[in-house]
Structures are given as structure tokens and as C-alpha cells.
BALOBA-1460 file (C-alpha; in Angstrom, 3 decimals):
// residues 252
<rec num="1" residu="m" x="-1.317" y="63.881" z="39.489"/>
<rec num="2" residu="k" x="-2.570" y="60.478" z="38.372"/>
<rec num="3" residu="k" x="-0.274" y="60.603" z="35.359"/>
<rec num="4" residu="t" x="2.733" y="61.350" z="37.601"/>
<rec num="5" residu="i" x="1.874" y="58.443" z="39.895"/>
<rec num="6" residu="k" x="1.535" y="56.142" z="36.883"/>
<rec num="7" residu="i" x="4.926" y="57.201" z="35.539"/>
<rec num="8" residu="l" x="6.539" y="56.695" z="38.954"/>
<rec num="9" residu="f" x="4.914" y="53.274" z="39.237"/>
<rec num="10" residu="i" x="6.217" y="52.252" z="35.800"/>
<rec num="11" residu="m" x="9.691" y="53.506" z="36.698"/>
<rec num="12" residu="l" x="9.547" y="51.475" z="39.911"/>
<rec num="13" residu="l" x="8.616" y="48.320" z="38.001"/>
<rec num="14" residu="v" x="11.392" y="48.926" z="35.485"/>
<rec num="15" residu="g" x="13.846" y="49.446" z="38.329"/>
<rec num="16" residu="i" x="12.792" y="46.221" z="40.012"/>
<rec num="17" residu="a" x="13.075" y="44.337" z="36.715"/>
<rec num="18" residu="l" x="16.540" y="45.733" z="36.025"/>
<rec num="19" residu="t" x="17.735" y="44.961" z="39.540"/>
<rec num="20" residu="s" x="16.379" y="41.411" z="39.345"/>
<rec num="21" residu="s" x="17.986" y="40.926" z="35.933"/>
<rec num="22" residu="f" x="21.322" y="42.148" z="37.276"/>
<rec num="23" residu="f" x="21.344" y="39.706" z="40.175"/>
<rec num="24" residu="i" x="20.235" y="36.834" z="37.936"/>
<rec num="25" residu="y" x="22.975" y="37.669" z="35.444"/>
<rec num="26" residu="k" x="25.509" y="37.965" z="38.267"/>
<rec num="27" residu="e" x="24.554" y="34.537" z="39.632"/>
<rec num="28" residu="i" x="24.717" y="32.963" z="36.168"/>
<rec num="29" residu="m" x="28.208" y="34.372" z="35.615"/>
<rec num="30" residu="q" x="29.356" y="33.210" z="39.060"/>
<rec num="31" residu="n" x="28.035" y="29.722" z="38.384"/>
<rec num="32" residu="k" x="29.713" y="29.647" z="34.987"/>
<rec num="33" residu="k" x="32.991" y="30.721" z="36.545"/>
<rec num="34" residu="q" x="32.733" y="28.002" z="39.182"/>
<rec num="35" residu="e" x="32.034" y="25.331" z="36.572"/>
<rec num="36" residu="e" x="35.093" y="26.497" z="34.660"/>
<rec num="37" residu="t" x="37.112" y="26.303" z="37.888"/>
<rec num="38" residu="f" x="36.050" y="22.685" z="38.448"/>
<rec num="39" residu="e" x="36.955" y="21.837" z="34.854"/>
<rec num="40" residu="q" x="40.417" y="23.352" z="35.346"/>
<rec num="41" residu="l" x="40.894" y="21.464" z="38.617"/>
<rec num="42" residu="t" x="39.901" y="18.213" z="36.920"/>
<rec num="43" residu="e" x="42.479" y="18.819" z="34.214"/>
<rec num="44" residu="i" x="45.139" y="19.390" z="36.874"/>
<rec num="45" residu="a" x="44.120" y="16.351" z="38.919"/>
<rec num="46" residu="e" x="43.586" y="13.750" z="36.193"/>
<rec num="47" residu="e" x="46.510" y="11.958" z="34.635"/>
<rec num="48" residu="q" x="46.271" y="9.639" z="31.666"/>
<rec num="49" residu="i" x="47.574" y="6.204" z="32.634"/>
<rec num="50" residu="k" x="48.916" y="4.133" z="29.760"/>
<rec num="51" residu="d" x="48.665" y="0.383" z="29.730"/>
<rec num="52" residu="d" x="49.434" y="-2.491" z="27.404"/>
<rec num="53" residu="v" x="45.860" y="-3.025" z="26.264"/>
<rec num="54" residu="k" x="43.692" y="-1.279" z="23.739"/>
<rec num="55" residu="e" x="43.652" y="2.509" z="23.506"/>
<rec num="56" residu="e" x="40.016" y="2.763" z="24.554"/>
<rec num="57" residu="k" x="40.753" y="1.017" z="27.854"/>
<rec num="58" residu="k" x="43.093" y="3.718" z="29.093"/>
<rec num="59" residu="e" x="41.936" y="5.128" z="32.400"/>
<rec num="60" residu="k" x="42.481" y="8.414" z="34.176"/>
<rec num="61" residu="q" x="44.001" y="8.506" z="37.629"/>
<rec num="62" residu="i" x="43.695" y="11.312" z="40.121"/>
<rec num="63" residu="n" x="46.873" y="13.056" z="41.278"/>
<rec num="64" residu="l" x="46.026" y="15.021" z="44.418"/>
<rec num="65" residu="k" x="49.576" y="16.213" z="45.030"/>
<rec num="66" residu="s" x="49.258" y="18.806" z="42.258"/>
<rec num="67" residu="l" x="46.155" y="20.285" z="43.910"/>
<rec num="68" residu="y" x="47.581" y="20.036" z="47.423"/>
<rec num="69" residu="d" x="50.480" y="22.218" z="46.316"/>
<rec num="70" residu="i" x="47.906" y="24.891" z="45.414"/>
<rec num="71" residu="n" x="45.585" y="24.592" z="48.428"/>
<rec num="72" residu="q" x="46.461" y="22.420" z="51.406"/>
<rec num="73" residu="d" x="42.816" y="22.350" z="52.526"/>
<rec num="74" residu="i" x="42.121" y="19.627" z="49.972"/>
<rec num="75" residu="v" x="41.673" y="16.229" z="51.644"/>
<rec num="76" residu="g" x="40.299" y="14.142" z="48.806"/>
<rec num="77" residu="w" x="38.631" y="13.802" z="45.439"/>
<rec num="78" residu="l" x="35.152" y="12.327" z="44.952"/>
<rec num="79" residu="k" x="34.165" y="10.651" z="41.695"/>
<rec num="80" residu="i" x="31.183" y="8.593" z="40.544"/>
<rec num="81" residu="e" x="31.396" y="7.185" z="37.038"/>
<rec num="82" residu="n" x="28.566" y="8.042" z="34.596"/>
<rec num="83" residu="t" x="27.638" y="11.112" z="36.645"/>
<rec num="84" residu="d" x="28.814" y="14.716" z="36.867"/>
<rec num="85" residu="i" x="30.106" y="14.149" z="40.400"/>
<rec num="86" residu="n" x="33.845" y="14.642" z="39.997"/>
<rec num="87" residu="y" x="34.976" y="17.144" z="42.615"/>
<rec num="88" residu="p" x="37.709" y="18.017" z="45.084"/>
<rec num="89" residu="i" x="36.769" y="17.584" z="48.750"/>
<rec num="90" residu="m" x="37.917" y="20.251" z="51.171"/>
<rec num="91" residu="k" x="38.330" y="20.676" z="54.913"/>
<rec num="92" residu="s" x="38.985" y="23.863" z="56.853"/>
<rec num="93" residu="k" x="39.483" y="24.583" z="60.537"/>
<rec num="94" residu="i" x="36.607" y="27.044" z="60.123"/>
<rec num="95" residu="k" x="33.248" y="25.261" z="60.133"/>
<rec num="96" residu="d" x="31.392" y="25.345" z="56.779"/>
<rec num="97" residu="y" x="34.145" y="27.512" z="55.312"/>
<rec num="98" residu="y" x="33.705" y="26.074" z="51.815"/>
<rec num="99" residu="l" x="29.933" y="26.343" z="51.858"/>
<rec num="100" residu="r" x="30.262" y="29.549" z="49.827"/>
<rec num="101" residu="r" x="33.868" y="29.447" z="48.643"/>
<rec num="102" residu="d" x="35.574" y="27.929" z="45.651"/>
<rec num="103" residu="f" x="38.828" y="25.966" z="45.655"/>
<rec num="104" residu="y" x="40.800" y="29.219" z="45.594"/>
<rec num="105" residu="k" x="38.850" y="30.585" z="48.607"/>
<rec num="106" residu="n" x="36.913" y="33.133" z="46.555"/>
<rec num="107" residu="y" x="33.198" y="33.680" z="47.152"/>
<rec num="108" residu="s" x="31.022" y="31.236" z="45.214"/>
<rec num="109" residu="t" x="27.321" y="30.348" z="45.343"/>
<rec num="110" residu="y" x="28.311" y="26.803" z="44.331"/>
<rec num="111" residu="g" x="30.777" y="26.428" z="47.152"/>
<rec num="112" residu="t" x="33.021" y="23.351" z="47.083"/>
<rec num="113" residu="p" x="32.128" y="19.939" z="48.558"/>
<rec num="114" residu="y" x="33.677" y="19.585" z="51.987"/>
<rec num="115" residu="i" x="34.022" y="17.052" z="54.750"/>
<rec num="116" residu="a" x="32.490" y="17.552" z="58.189"/>
<rec num="117" residu="n" x="34.810" y="19.240" z="60.692"/>
<rec num="118" residu="n" x="34.565" y="16.371" z="63.175"/>
<rec num="119" residu="c" x="35.722" y="13.843" z="60.561"/>
<rec num="120" residu="d" x="39.281" y="12.619" z="60.217"/>
<rec num="121" residu="i" x="40.192" y="11.165" z="56.828"/>
<rec num="122" residu="g" x="42.505" y="8.576" z="58.307"/>
<rec num="123" residu="t" x="40.595" y="7.387" z="61.368"/>
<rec num="124" residu="s" x="36.870" y="8.194" z="61.235"/>
<rec num="125" residu="d" x="34.432" y="5.310" z="60.786"/>
<rec num="126" residu="n" x="32.029" y="7.499" z="58.807"/>
<rec num="127" residu="l" x="33.169" y="10.285" z="56.471"/>
<rec num="128" residu="v" x="30.358" y="12.814" z="56.015"/>
<rec num="129" residu="i" x="30.678" y="14.999" z="52.905"/>
<rec num="130" residu="y" x="28.429" y="17.989" z="52.166"/>
<rec num="131" residu="g" x="27.668" y="19.561" z="48.803"/>
<rec num="132" residu="h" x="25.126" y="22.049" z="47.475"/>
<rec num="133" residu="h" x="22.037" y="20.858" z="45.607"/>
<rec num="134" residu="i" x="22.294" y="22.935" z="42.416"/>
<rec num="135" residu="r" x="19.610" y="22.767" z="39.730"/>
<rec num="136" residu="g" x="20.381" y="20.886" z="36.538"/>
<rec num="137" residu="n" x="22.256" y="18.026" z="38.213"/>
<rec num="138" residu="k" x="25.055" y="20.365" z="39.224"/>
<rec num="139" residu="m" x="27.205" y="19.664" z="42.280"/>
<rec num="140" residu="f" x="25.393" y="17.240" z="44.612"/>
<rec num="141" residu="g" x="22.133" y="17.951" z="42.792"/>
<rec num="142" residu="y" x="23.043" y="14.847" z="40.783"/>
<rec num="143" residu="l" x="22.323" y="12.749" z="43.873"/>
<rec num="144" residu="e" x="18.625" y="13.192" z="43.017"/>
<rec num="145" residu="q" x="19.139" y="10.437" z="40.464"/>
<rec num="146" residu="y" x="19.726" y="8.013" z="43.336"/>
<rec num="147" residu="k" x="16.079" y="8.198" z="44.297"/>
<rec num="148" residu="s" x="15.737" y="5.651" z="41.492"/>
<rec num="149" residu="k" x="16.671" y="2.097" z="42.431"/>
<rec num="150" residu="d" x="17.573" y="1.268" z="38.815"/>
<rec num="151" residu="f" x="19.974" y="4.197" z="38.642"/>
<rec num="152" residu="c" x="21.589" y="3.158" z="41.893"/>
<rec num="153" residu="e" x="22.052" y="-0.447" z="40.799"/>
<rec num="154" residu="n" x="23.852" y="0.723" z="37.661"/>
<rec num="155" residu="n" x="25.963" y="3.383" z="39.420"/>
<rec num="156" residu="k" x="26.534" y="2.099" z="42.927"/>
<rec num="157" residu="i" x="30.298" y="2.584" z="43.210"/>
<rec num="158" residu="i" x="31.708" y="5.752" z="44.746"/>
<rec num="159" residu="k" x="35.422" y="6.438" z="44.300"/>
<rec num="160" residu="f" x="37.220" y="8.490" z="46.907"/>
<rec num="161" residu="y" x="40.863" y="9.483" z="46.510"/>
<rec num="162" residu="t" x="43.018" y="10.678" z="49.399"/>
<rec num="163" residu="l" x="46.614" y="11.793" z="49.752"/>
<rec num="164" residu="q" x="48.919" y="9.748" z="51.972"/>
<rec num="165" residu="e" x="52.623" y="10.531" z="52.152"/>
<rec num="166" residu="n" x="52.455" y="12.360" z="48.799"/>
<rec num="167" residu="q" x="50.788" y="9.346" z="47.184"/>
<rec num="168" residu="t" x="47.200" y="9.342" z="45.940"/>
<rec num="169" residu="i" x="45.242" y="6.384" z="47.325"/>
<rec num="170" residu="k" x="41.957" y="5.267" z="45.777"/>
<rec num="171" residu="k" x="39.203" y="3.643" z="47.808"/>
<rec num="172" residu="e" x="35.902" y="2.374" z="46.482"/>
<rec num="173" residu="y" x="32.597" y="2.349" z="48.300"/>
<rec num="174" residu="e" x="29.362" y="0.503" z="47.508"/>
<rec num="175" residu="i" x="26.030" y="2.266" z="48.114"/>
<rec num="176" residu="f" x="23.833" y="0.515" z="50.681"/>
<rec num="177" residu="a" x="21.209" y="3.152" z="51.585"/>
<rec num="178" residu="v" x="19.578" y="6.224" z="50.049"/>
<rec num="179" residu="f" x="17.130" y="8.152" z="52.179"/>
<rec num="180" residu="k" x="15.419" y="11.463" z="52.832"/>
<rec num="181" residu="t" x="15.229" y="13.011" z="56.270"/>
<rec num="182" residu="v" x="15.002" y="16.355" z="58.048"/>
<rec num="183" residu="v" x="17.734" y="17.810" z="60.213"/>
<rec num="184" residu="y" x="15.583" y="19.715" z="62.701"/>
<rec num="185" residu="g" x="12.440" y="18.852" z="64.636"/>
<rec num="186" residu="r" x="10.836" y="15.813" z="66.188"/>
<rec num="187" residu="n" x="11.293" y="13.542" z="63.179"/>
<rec num="188" residu="s" x="14.859" y="14.538" z="62.459"/>
<rec num="189" residu="f" x="17.680" y="12.048" z="62.074"/>
<rec num="190" residu="k" x="21.100" y="13.511" z="62.819"/>
<rec num="191" residu="y" x="23.091" y="11.031" z="60.763"/>
<rec num="192" residu="y" x="25.987" y="13.492" z="60.680"/>
<rec num="193" residu="d" x="26.587" y="12.992" z="64.410"/>
<rec num="194" residu="f" x="27.545" y="9.339" z="63.893"/>
<rec num="195" residu="i" x="31.203" y="9.626" z="62.979"/>
<rec num="196" residu="n" x="32.843" y="7.027" z="65.211"/>
<rec num="197" residu="f" x="31.393" y="3.944" z="66.886"/>
<rec num="198" residu="n" x="32.468" y="2.645" z="70.275"/>
<rec num="199" residu="n" x="31.245" y="-0.892" z="69.738"/>
<rec num="200" residu="k" x="29.426" y="-3.315" z="67.475"/>
<rec num="201" residu="l" x="26.012" y="-2.505" z="68.958"/>
<rec num="202" residu="e" x="26.348" y="1.206" z="68.176"/>
<rec num="203" residu="y" x="27.510" y="0.462" z="64.653"/>
<rec num="204" residu="n" x="24.767" y="-2.053" z="63.861"/>
<rec num="205" residu="s" x="22.041" y="0.154" z="65.353"/>
<rec num="206" residu="f" x="23.116" y="3.031" z="63.130"/>
<rec num="207" residu="i" x="23.201" y="0.828" z="60.018"/>
<rec num="208" residu="e" x="19.745" y="-0.571" z="60.816"/>
<rec num="209" residu="k" x="18.360" y="2.949" z="61.170"/>
<rec num="210" residu="c" x="19.804" y="4.014" z="57.799"/>
<rec num="211" residu="k" x="18.551" y="0.850" z="56.110"/>
<rec num="212" residu="s" x="15.062" y="1.328" z="57.549"/>
<rec num="213" residu="l" x="14.890" y="4.846" z="56.086"/>
<rec num="214" residu="s" x="16.215" y="3.814" z="52.674"/>
<rec num="215" residu="l" x="13.944" y="4.484" z="49.701"/>
<rec num="216" residu="y" x="14.570" y="0.919" z="48.489"/>
<rec num="217" residu="e" x="16.401" y="-2.245" z="49.436"/>
<rec num="218" residu="t" x="19.930" y="-2.571" z="48.092"/>
<rec num="219" residu="n" x="20.635" y="-6.033" z="49.565"/>
<rec num="220" residu="i" x="23.886" y="-4.614" z="50.915"/>
<rec num="221" residu="k" x="24.523" y="-4.374" z="54.651"/>
<rec num="222" residu="p" x="27.814" y="-3.133" z="56.104"/>
<rec num="223" residu="k" x="29.515" y="-5.285" z="58.702"/>
<rec num="224" residu="y" x="31.065" y="-3.968" z="61.886"/>
<rec num="225" residu="k" x="34.408" y="-2.238" z="61.299"/>
<rec num="226" residu="e" x="33.670" y="-1.540" z="57.610"/>
<rec num="227" residu="k" x="34.227" y="2.152" z="56.877"/>
<rec num="228" residu="i" x="31.361" y="4.287" z="55.593"/>
<rec num="229" residu="i" x="31.118" y="7.350" z="53.373"/>
<rec num="230" residu="t" x="28.048" y="9.614" z="53.549"/>
<rec num="231" residu="l" x="27.093" y="12.147" z="50.867"/>
<rec num="232" residu="s" x="24.641" y="14.796" z="52.043"/>
<rec num="233" residu="t" x="22.757" y="17.540" z="50.216"/>
<rec num="234" residu="c" x="19.543" y="19.541" z="50.542"/>
<rec num="235" residu="e" x="16.220" y="17.912" z="49.612"/>
<rec num="236" residu="y" x="13.210" y="20.113" z="48.942"/>
<rec num="237" residu="s" x="10.175" y="17.881" z="49.466"/>
<rec num="238" residu="n" x="10.378" y="18.767" z="53.179"/>
<rec num="239" residu="r" x="11.409" y="21.848" z="55.084"/>
<rec num="240" residu="n" x="15.029" y="21.468" z="56.234"/>
<rec num="241" residu="g" x="15.142" y="18.263" z="54.223"/>
<rec num="242" residu="r" x="18.256" y="16.330" z="53.314"/>
<rec num="243" residu="l" x="18.999" y="13.650" z="50.743"/>
<rec num="244" residu="v" x="21.587" y="11.186" z="51.986"/>
<rec num="245" residu="v" x="23.537" y="8.570" z="50.027"/>
<rec num="246" residu="m" x="25.563" y="6.120" z="52.097"/>
<rec num="247" residu="a" x="28.128" y="3.554" z="50.988"/>
<rec num="248" residu="r" x="30.437" y="1.020" z="52.631"/>
<rec num="249" residu="e" x="34.077" y="0.578" z="51.748"/>
<rec num="250" residu="i" x="34.946" y="-2.321" z="49.451"/>
<rec num="251" residu="k" x="38.086" y="-4.088" z="50.596"/>
<rec num="252" residu="n" x="40.356" y="-5.306" z="47.806"/>
């Protein structure tokens, strides 16, 4: 009897191990597939722009029209030089639709970065963009690097491309605050609710709040009417924590 119980127990452990291994393998393959998808999308979106200077100074420009022809949910492309953040930004009529879907609307644990439903690319004062915090600096996990002031000072420009009348428009934003917060409870800060501002007082109060929470001083303070972009991802030092990187638009 004891021998039978021992055998059954061993079989149970083996079964658990095999099941766990299967799900781990499945997740690894899904993640690999999603990374390959992003690489393919980057190849479609980036165009080599030739100029009259040296070869090494050639730059790549984003062409959103090619991606829009594939999926009209795309509203932009987010890129930060010297990081792995180089992704399409989506928007669906269904809230959080791309939380667990890739660009082609297939299930994905990575999801695809997407803009908040209450944001309008053309008119909103604050564009809030969500992305998963994936280990190994994947997706918005790379935002962890911005907890370092030195890293921020050397990589403070966020590029955001949008499509207007079949033309890709590039805007640049300068990071002014990086902070941690929670989204539920007494000490929560619902930064994602501040999309449009009715007046200067509302705007300045919001900026002051973000600056006061910032992990360090950036010596950059947005002025009323300057557009803002907000990158948001999970942060695990607190329950329901979020890491938020905010930047103000640089006018040419």
C-alpha cells in the first residue's frame, strides 16, 4: 500500500513538472513569436533616408502608411533612441483590446502598446500610452532604466510618429518627470484621468503634482498649453504599482 502511494505521489510530481514545463515552453514560444512580429513591423515601418552627408549619418524614418494599410487601429509609433522601445501604438474602440493581442489581433502575452481610450491623437493635451512590463527590458520593462537620473539625462527625448492625411509626422518630447505610484487605494494618483485641461490652473496643478512625485529633478517644467505624453507600465515595489514617465512636447 505504501509503495503504491509512493508511486502515485511520484507520478503526480512528474505530471506537475511536465505541465509546468509545457506552459513555460508555450510562453517562451509566444514571446519569441511576438518579438519576431515587432521586428517585422519595424522593417515595414522604417525607411532609409538618404542625404548628402556621410554614409554613417543616414537616418531611418518611420512610414506609418504601410502599417495602417494592414491594421487601421494603429495611431502612432513610439521610439526612444538607445533603448529597445521602438513599437507601434494602437487604439481600439474596445477598452484594453491590445492588452493581450499583437498587431495582427492574435492572442499575445506581450500585447501591443496602446493609447488610452479617452485620448484623441489630434486634440488631447495628455496622451497616455500603456505597455506591459516584461522581464529583460522587453516592451515597457525598459522604462525601469529611467529610475536612474543619469540614464534619463542621456536619453530624455521620446519620438512619437503619427499619421496625418497619409503623411507621417514626427513629434519629439522631453522627459520632465519619472515617478512611481499606485492606481488603487488612499495613496493612489490617477494620472491617467488627466487628459484635457480646462484652464491654466488645472494644468499647472497637475504638473506640480507630477513633479513632486518625480524620483529626481529634471529642471524641466512644462508651460500651459504644451502637450504631454505619458508612458505607463506596471511597477512591482508596491501592490498595484505603476511606473510613469512623462514628457512635454518640444516645439520646433
